[in-house]
FIGU-629029 format. One record per residue (C-alpha): residue in three letters; chain; x, y, z. Coordinates in nm, 4 decimals, padded with zeros to 6 digits. Layout:
N
ALA,A,X,Y,Z
...
***
This chain:
379
MET,A,00.8379,01.0984,-01.8798
LYS,A,01.2000,00.9822,-01.8738
LEU,A,01.1107,00.6415,-01.7292
ARG,A,00.8823,00.5669,-02.0206
GLU,A,01.1498,00.6633,-02.2764
THR,A,01.4055,00.4371,-02.1076
ILE,A,01.1599,00.1445,-02.1218
SER,A,01.0683,00.2083,-02.4870
ASP,A,01.4334,00.2305,-02.5923
LYS,A,01.5115,-00.0986,-02.4185
PHE,A,01.2043,-00.2702,-02.5652
LEU,A,01.3031,-00.1610,-02.9158
SER,A,01.6627,-00.2801,-02.8725
LEU,A,01.5531,-00.6231,-02.7368
PHE,A,01.2525,-00.6986,-02.9569
GLY,A,01.2970,-00.4764,-03.2626
LYS,A,00.9527,-00.3156,-03.2464
SER,A,00.7269,-00.1162,-03.0118
GLY,A,00.4568,-00.2459,-02.7775
PHE,A,00.1666,-00.1089,-02.5751
VAL,A,00.2475,00.0838,-02.2574
TYR,A,00.0732,00.0411,-01.9195
ALA,A,00.1255,00.1849,-01.5731
SER,A,00.0115,00.1197,-01.2195
ALA,A,00.0781,00.2992,-00.8943
GLY,A,00.2167,00.2504,-00.5476
ARG,A,-00.0115,00.3547,-00.2624
ILE,A,-00.0347,00.5308,00.0696
ASN,A,-00.2894,00.4698,00.3435
LEU,A,-00.3904,00.7976,00.5069
ILE,A,-00.5554,00.6373,00.8086
GLY,A,-00.7014,00.3000,00.9090
GLU,A,-00.4097,00.0864,01.0261
HIS,A,-00.4404,-00.2771,01.1417
THR,A,-00.8134,-00.2509,01.0705
ASP,A,-00.8292,-00.4749,00.7624
TYR,A,-00.8151,-00.8068,00.9496
ASN,A,-01.0591,-00.6679,01.2065
GLY,A,-01.3340,-00.6118,00.9482
GLY,A,-01.2907,-00.2337,00.9613
PHE,A,-01.2145,00.0419,00.7115
VAL,A,-00.8946,00.1424,00.5342
PHE,A,-00.8402,00.4707,00.3529
PRO,A,-00.5794,00.4325,00.0761
GLY,A,-00.4967,00.6268,-00.2382
ALA,A,-00.2778,00.5622,-00.5419
ILE,A,00.0291,00.7861,-00.5707
ASP,A,00.2495,00.9374,-00.8404
LYS,A,00.5156,00.6663,-00.7998
VAL,A,00.4591,00.3990,-01.0638
ILE,A,00.5593,00.0781,-01.2380
ILE,A,00.5511,00.1142,-01.6183
ALA,A,00.5595,-00.1819,-01.8583
GLU,A,00.5740,-00.2028,-02.2364
ILE,A,00.4167,-00.5260,-02.3592
LEU,A,00.3516,-00.6893,-02.6969
PRO,A,00.1984,-01.0309,-02.7790
ASN,A,00.4619,-01.2465,-02.9528
GLY,A,00.2545,-01.5294,-03.1046
THR,A,00.4392,-01.8010,-02.9066
ASP,A,00.3819,-01.9958,-02.5829
THR,A,00.6652,-01.8142,-02.4066
ILE,A,00.6735,-01.5006,-02.1938
ASN,A,00.9954,-01.2957,-02.2155
VAL,A,01.0357,-01.0221,-01.9558
PHE,A,01.3223,-00.7826,-01.8867
SER,A,01.3482,-00.5847,-01.5601
ILE,A,01.5439,-00.2623,-01.6123
ASP,A,01.5823,-00.1969,-01.2382
ILE,A,01.7346,-00.5392,-01.1701
ASN,A,01.8979,-00.5617,-01.5151
GLU,A,01.7834,-00.9203,-01.5560
GLU,A,01.5650,-01.1184,-01.7948
ALA,A,01.3281,-01.4086,-01.7377
HIS,A,01.1638,-01.6561,-01.9770
PHE,A,00.8776,-01.8843,-01.8780
GLY,A,00.5640,-02.0649,-01.9975
PHE,A,00.2082,-02.0729,-01.8589
ASN,A,00.2040,-02.4054,-01.6745
GLU,A,00.2379,-02.4423,-01.2986
ASP,A,00.5757,-02.6143,-01.3341
ASP,A,00.7082,-02.3324,-01.5563
ALA,A,00.7560,-02.1000,-01.2565
PRO,A,01.0674,-01.8815,-01.2968
SER,A,01.3460,-01.8952,-01.0382
GLN,A,01.3783,-01.5158,-01.0029
SER,A,01.1572,-01.3808,-00.7231
TRP,A,01.0620,-01.0643,-00.9187
ALA,A,00.9458,-01.2718,-01.2178
ARG,A,00.7199,-01.4833,-00.9961
TYR,A,00.4909,-01.1802,-00.9504
ILE,A,00.4306,-01.1696,-01.3267
PHE,A,00.4073,-01.5479,-01.3603
GLY,A,00.1569,-01.5527,-01.0701
VAL,A,-00.0634,-01.2920,-01.2390
CYS,A,-00.0672,-01.5030,-01.5592
ARG,A,-00.1540,-01.8181,-01.3632
GLU,A,-00.4309,-01.6481,-01.1618
ILE,A,-00.5927,-01.5103,-01.4798
LEU,A,-00.5845,-01.8586,-01.6366
LYS,A,-00.7302,-02.0178,-01.3203
ARG,A,-01.0272,-01.7819,-01.3517
GLY,A,-01.0921,-01.8917,-01.7102
GLY,A,-00.9191,-01.5892,-01.8633
VAL,A,-00.6802,-01.5892,-02.1589
VAL,A,-00.3043,-01.5358,-02.1522
LYS,A,-00.0784,-01.5880,-02.4549
GLY,A,00.2927,-01.5388,-02.5078
PHE,A,00.4252,-01.1844,-02.4822
ASP,A,00.7417,-00.9777,-02.4605
ALA,A,00.7735,-00.7116,-02.1896
VAL,A,01.0129,-00.4583,-02.0420
PHE,A,00.9323,-00.2810,-01.7152
ALA,A,01.0798,-00.0377,-01.4646
GLY,A,00.9510,00.1744,-01.1793
ASN,A,01.0082,00.4617,-00.9415
VAL,A,00.8104,00.3193,-00.6472
PRO,A,01.0695,00.3155,-00.3654
LEU,A,01.1420,-00.0386,-00.2472
GLY,A,01.1105,-00.1212,00.1226
ALA,A,00.9324,00.2040,00.2098
GLY,A,00.5897,00.0453,00.2516
LEU,A,00.4491,00.1894,-00.0735
SER,A,00.3531,-00.1486,-00.2200
SER,A,00.5823,-00.1747,-00.5194
SER,A,00.4849,-00.5424,-00.5536
ALA,A,00.1127,-00.4548,-00.5785
ALA,A,00.1976,-00.1939,-00.8438
LEU,A,00.3832,-00.4589,-01.0472
GLU,A,00.0963,-00.7105,-01.0202
SER,A,-00.1681,-00.4502,-01.1034
CYS,A,00.0242,-00.3201,-01.4023
PHE,A,00.0505,-00.6659,-01.5617
ALA,A,-00.3026,-00.7741,-01.4600
TYR,A,-00.4466,-00.4598,-01.6197
ALA,A,-00.2336,-00.5036,-01.9335
LEU,A,-00.3169,-00.8735,-01.9848
ASN,A,-00.6858,-00.7998,-01.9308
ASP,A,-00.6668,-00.5353,-02.2041
LEU,A,-00.4487,-00.7306,-02.4495
PHE,A,-00.6014,-01.0795,-02.4240
ASN,A,-00.9389,-01.0511,-02.2485
ASP,A,-01.1033,-00.7459,-02.4066
ASN,A,-01.1180,-00.5903,-02.0555
SER,A,-01.3794,-00.8479,-01.9519
ILE,A,-01.2287,-00.9014,-01.6038
ASN,A,-01.3661,-00.6358,-01.3677
LYS,A,-01.1281,-00.4138,-01.1755
PHE,A,-01.2049,-00.5657,-00.8363
GLU,A,-01.1159,-00.9084,-00.9732
LEU,A,-00.7875,-00.7643,-01.1051
ALA,A,-00.7075,-00.6609,-00.7463
ARG,A,-00.7941,-01.0122,-00.6249
ILE,A,-00.5665,-01.1577,-00.8944
GLY,A,-00.2809,-00.9522,-00.7460
GLN,A,-00.3676,-01.0624,-00.3926
SER,A,-00.3864,-01.4303,-00.4962
THR,A,-00.0488,-01.3934,-00.6698
GLU,A,00.1059,-01.2865,-00.3374
HIS,A,-00.0635,-01.5734,-00.1504
ASN,A,00.0080,-01.8521,-00.3989
TYR,A,00.3342,-01.7567,-00.5712
CYS,A,00.5207,-01.5147,-00.3431
GLY,A,00.4450,-01.6538,00.0043
VAL,A,00.2885,-01.3328,00.1412
ASN,A,-00.0489,-01.3619,00.3145
CYS,A,-00.1561,-01.0022,00.2461
GLY,A,-00.4958,-00.8323,00.2596
ILE,A,-00.6631,-00.6721,-00.0421
MET,A,-00.5864,-00.3054,00.0294
ASP,A,-00.2599,-00.2633,-00.1648
GLN,A,-00.3826,-00.4168,-00.4891
PHE,A,-00.7218,-00.2482,-00.4529
ALA,A,-00.5615,00.0967,-00.4240
SER,A,-00.3208,00.0293,-00.7092
VAL,A,-00.5984,-00.0795,-00.9479
MET,A,-00.8832,00.1511,-00.8427
GLY,A,-00.6965,00.4715,-00.7574
GLN,A,-00.8089,00.8053,-00.9028
LYS,A,-00.6281,01.1369,-00.9146
GLY,A,-00.7262,01.3674,-00.6279
LYS,A,-00.9340,01.1021,-00.4496
LEU,A,-00.8831,00.8677,-00.1576
MET,A,-01.0937,00.5547,-00.1168
ARG,A,-01.2653,00.4269,00.1932
LEU,A,-01.2733,00.0498,00.1607
ASP,A,-01.4980,-00.1519,00.3903
CYS,A,-01.2883,-00.4645,00.4531
ARG,A,-01.5941,-00.6634,00.5565
SER,A,-01.8373,-00.5936,00.2722
MET,A,-01.5732,-00.4839,00.0167
GLU,A,-01.7866,-00.1779,-00.0623
PHE,A,-01.5916,00.1384,-00.1285
GLU,A,-01.6446,00.5088,-00.1771
TYR,A,-01.4258,00.7878,-00.3164
PHE,A,-01.3529,01.0999,-00.1098
PRO,A,-01.1942,01.4227,-00.2372
PHE,A,-00.8285,01.4802,-00.1485
GLU,A,-00.7024,01.7913,-00.3231
PRO,A,-00.5522,02.0053,-00.0497
GLU,A,-00.4393,02.3291,-00.2142
GLU,A,-00.2437,02.4488,00.0887
TYR,A,-00.1053,02.1119,00.2022
GLU,A,00.1062,01.8290,00.0691
LEU,A,00.1814,01.4725,00.1745
ILE,A,00.5427,01.3953,00.2600
LEU,A,00.6683,01.0495,00.3519
VAL,A,00.9721,01.0330,00.5769
ASP,A,01.1353,00.6897,00.5521
SER,A,01.3416,00.6143,00.8632
ARG,A,01.5319,00.3461,00.6659
VAL,A,01.5065,00.1395,00.9820
LYS,A,01.3464,-00.2037,01.0134
HIS,A,01.3440,-00.3822,01.3463
GLU,A,01.3305,-00.7587,01.3017
LEU,A,01.1500,-00.9152,01.5947
ALA,A,01.1997,-01.2665,01.7235
ASP,A,00.8310,-01.3401,01.7798
SER,A,00.5564,-01.2608,01.5339
PRO,A,00.4124,-00.9306,01.6600
TYR,A,00.1588,-00.9161,01.3787
ASN,A,00.0119,-01.2571,01.4644
LYS,A,00.0101,-01.1818,01.8379
ARG,A,-00.1922,-00.8638,01.7854
ARG,A,-00.4304,-01.0387,01.5542
GLN,A,-00.4849,-01.3090,01.8168
SER,A,-00.5516,-01.0442,02.0847
CYS,A,-00.8235,-00.8914,01.8672
GLU,A,-00.9747,-01.2308,01.7901
ARG,A,-00.9873,-01.3245,02.1608
VAL,A,-01.1696,-01.0020,02.2499
ALA,A,-01.4139,-01.0376,01.9583
LYS,A,-01.4898,-01.3952,02.0660
ARG,A,-01.5488,-01.2862,02.4270
LEU,A,-01.7925,-01.0223,02.2958
GLY,A,-01.9692,-01.2827,02.0814
LEU,A,-01.8680,-01.1019,01.7609
GLU,A,-01.7001,-01.2246,01.4447
THR,A,-01.4608,-00.9271,01.4412
LEU,A,-01.4150,-00.6026,01.6361
ARG,A,-01.5960,-00.4088,01.3618
ASP,A,-01.9191,-00.3827,01.5634
ALA,A,-01.7532,-00.3473,01.9043
THR,A,-01.7824,-00.0253,02.1064
MET,A,-01.5713,00.1111,02.3927
GLU,A,-01.8682,00.0566,02.6248
MET,A,-01.8834,-00.3123,02.5295
LEU,A,-01.5087,-00.3400,02.5828
SER,A,-01.5306,-00.1784,02.9291
ASN,A,-01.8003,-00.4281,03.0298
ILE,A,-01.5691,-00.7272,02.9781
LEU,A,-01.2612,-00.5623,03.1323
PRO,A,-01.2437,-00.8114,03.4255
ASP,A,-01.2401,-01.1055,03.1800
ILE,A,-00.9534,-01.0013,02.9513
THR,A,-00.5849,-00.9204,02.9917
ALA,A,-00.4617,-00.5602,02.9937
GLU,A,-00.2712,-00.6287,02.6722
ASP,A,-00.5808,-00.7563,02.4915
TYR,A,-00.7784,-00.4572,02.6209
PHE,A,-00.5333,-00.2026,02.4751
ARG,A,-00.5078,-00.3827,02.1399
ALA,A,-00.8883,-00.3870,02.1046
LYS,A,-00.9162,-00.0264,02.2263
PHE,A,-00.6914,00.0887,01.9422
VAL,A,-00.8927,-00.0972,01.6762
ILE,A,-01.2293,00.0344,01.7998
GLU,A,-01.1020,00.3925,01.8174
GLU,A,-00.9291,00.3674,01.4787
LYS,A,-01.2582,00.2692,01.3144
GLU,A,-01.4140,00.5898,01.4495
ARG,A,-01.1136,00.7964,01.3370
VAL,A,-01.1477,00.6757,00.9768
LEU,A,-01.5134,00.7818,00.9702
ALA,A,-01.4244,01.1197,01.1259
VAL,A,-01.1586,01.1769,00.8553
CYS,A,-01.4156,01.1014,00.5824
ASP,A,-01.6477,01.3673,00.7231
ALA,A,-01.3598,01.6137,00.7573
LEU,A,-01.2491,01.5652,00.3951
ASN,A,-01.6022,01.6254,00.2704
ARG,A,-01.5872,01.9576,00.4578
GLY,A,-01.2338,02.0334,00.3345
ASP,A,-01.1234,02.0383,00.7003
TYR,A,-00.7578,01.9302,00.6872
GLN,A,-00.6878,02.0424,01.0457
THR,A,-00.9169,01.7670,01.1747
VAL,A,-00.7594,01.5167,00.9345
GLY,A,-00.4184,01.6048,01.0808
MET,A,-00.5392,01.5791,01.4401
LYS,A,-00.6783,01.2302,01.3732
MET,A,-00.3443,01.1248,01.2185
TYR,A,-00.1639,01.2251,01.5399
GLU,A,-00.4233,01.0338,01.7442
THR,A,-00.3635,00.7241,01.5302
HIS,A,00.0113,00.7480,01.5876
ALA,A,-00.0390,00.7742,01.9632
GLY,A,-00.2661,00.4675,01.9537
LEU,A,-00.0243,00.2672,01.7399
SER,A,00.2637,00.3623,01.9684
LYS,A,00.1027,00.3180,02.3103
ASP,A,-00.2019,00.0887,02.2755
TYR,A,-00.1064,-00.1317,01.9807
ALA,A,00.2679,-00.1065,02.0533
VAL,A,00.3926,-00.1328,01.6943
SER,A,00.6031,00.1832,01.6799
CYS,A,00.9734,00.2147,01.7544
GLU,A,01.2007,00.4835,01.8940
GLU,A,01.2928,00.6254,01.5513
LEU,A,00.9310,00.6627,01.4347
ASP,A,00.8220,00.8179,01.7639
PHE,A,01.1121,01.0623,01.7268
LEU,A,00.9957,01.1584,01.3744
ASN,A,00.6390,01.2006,01.4981
ASP,A,00.7493,01.4239,01.7879
LEU,A,00.9658,01.6214,01.5466
ALA,A,00.6684,01.6764,01.3132
LYS,A,00.4639,01.8099,01.6053
GLU,A,00.7515,02.0364,01.7100
CYS,A,00.7783,02.1738,01.3528
GLY,A,00.4064,02.2539,01.3415
VAL,A,00.3183,01.9793,01.0910
THR,A,-00.0614,01.9444,01.0625
GLY,A,-00.0690,01.5625,01.0873
SER,A,00.1792,01.2766,01.1189
ARG,A,00.1701,00.9050,01.1925
ILE,A,00.3408,00.5737,01.1277
MET,A,00.2289,00.4247,00.7990
GLY,A,00.2251,00.0486,00.7571
GLY,A,00.2656,-00.2456,00.9898
GLY,A,00.5126,-00.0724,01.2211
PHE,A,00.8545,-00.1471,01.3789
GLY,A,01.0250,00.0770,01.1241
GLY,A,00.9514,00.2196,00.7817
CYS,A,00.7801,00.5529,00.7151
THR,A,00.5833,00.8291,00.8725
ILE,A,00.3210,00.9961,00.6536
ASN,A,00.2958,01.3703,00.7116
LEU,A,00.0304,01.6243,00.6134
VAL,A,00.2316,01.9461,00.5838
ARG,A,00.1376,02.3015,00.4915
LYS,A,00.3182,02.3844,00.1665
ASP,A,00.4716,02.6982,00.3141
MET,A,00.6334,02.4845,00.5889
SER,A,00.7410,02.1787,00.3943
GLU,A,01.0960,02.2903,00.3142
LYS,A,01.1683,02.3776,00.6776
PHE,A,01.0188,02.0477,00.7971
VAL,A,01.2234,01.8375,00.5514
GLU,A,01.5479,02.0134,00.6470
CYS,A,01.4698,01.9731,01.0171
ALA,A,01.3767,01.6028,00.9807
LYS,A,01.6978,01.5266,00.7902
SER,A,01.9374,01.7132,01.0195
ARG,A,01.7840,01.6166,01.3554
PHE,A,01.7424,01.2507,01.2572
TYR,A,02.1033,01.2395,01.1341
GLU,A,02.2284,01.3928,01.4615
LYS,A,02.0518,01.1259,01.6644
TYR,A,02.0772,00.8127,01.4485
GLY,A,02.3762,00.8701,01.2203
HIS,A,02.1920,00.8542,00.8869
GLU,A,01.9447,01.0751,00.7042
PRO,A,01.5881,00.9588,00.6429
GLN,A,01.4680,00.9352,00.2836
ILE,A,01.2089,01.1957,00.1823
TYR,A,00.9287,01.1221,-00.0658
PRO,A,00.6721,01.3900,-00.1500
VAL,A,00.3652,01.2131,-00.2927
VAL,A,00.0600,01.3254,-00.4887
ILE,A,-00.2663,01.1265,-00.4995
SER,A,-00.2880,01.0020,-00.8587
ASP,A,-00.4472,00.7520,-01.0970
GLY,A,-00.4089,00.3771,-01.0506
ALA,A,-00.3747,00.1112,-01.3237
ARG,A,-00.4140,00.2444,-01.6769
LYS,A,-00.3008,00.2276,-02.0377
LEU,A,-00.0678,00.5088,-02.1417
GLU,A,-00.1403,00.6503,-02.4849
***
């Protein structure tokens, strides 16, 4: 692995010795969008795009970290007022602080890291960075006594408390818990999870990054969340998790059309996730693909978080005979995730690049991904 060699060479040149090597992964979410804050299910998997770090305890009270991708170093201590000024270093500082807050041990160390998780494509490069260091510090200083779920929470708390991002648990969970050839259904209410097989011999997953991000004046995320909360309250429920379409129809006169369509999407998406689980257990990738298209239609029309470019890519996928395609992530730009037959993937990629360029003046970025292991030590 070329990335690993680059890191090891840099570590040796900076610190004069070799350390221990750890990796953690970016993630995709096959289906289950905008369901986390509604108490529903998400269906992520770790991918073969990773952050790798070489780390060695240094016997001091200082942490020295070098980022190869940014070509910058940071030095900081363990106390709250030792926070580094660089935004990338705050992810690592936050992980150290969150371990200490939980009664764990962190001592001084030297580290060099780099990654091939594409930035800004919605693949959770920040969660991969947090998970990599959380896993490593648990191994080096805590004898692996912190359980994996807590490592994911450490990453989530880092985002909340040190990076100003009020994220859910899915990204860190997938990055820590991922297994090769398996997706995970996470129940966002109970935090129970189950692995499902994802080893499609005749298909592959291809992400098409529109390289477009529409900044919106209002907060569309918060507005949709509020719609869901209003409907849940009217139904006498904590979240929409236990709502049905029949229940929603019964209160139609009491809610706005906008709130109705937002809730409709969430209720139907919950059912789609469960249908995909059943389909994967049967090895039925046609049904998986059909449900992905249904999710895109719901996100575009009912939840209204798509944009012209993503709808164009989705229509193009359908036109090219792609088995399944949908927006992945919060919306208003970013990626589509596509389930493509291997014998059609080359044609689809060429078509997506040329047709998108014709219409929008730039090519989308293409990322084939394979479902892989999450956080781990590399021998």
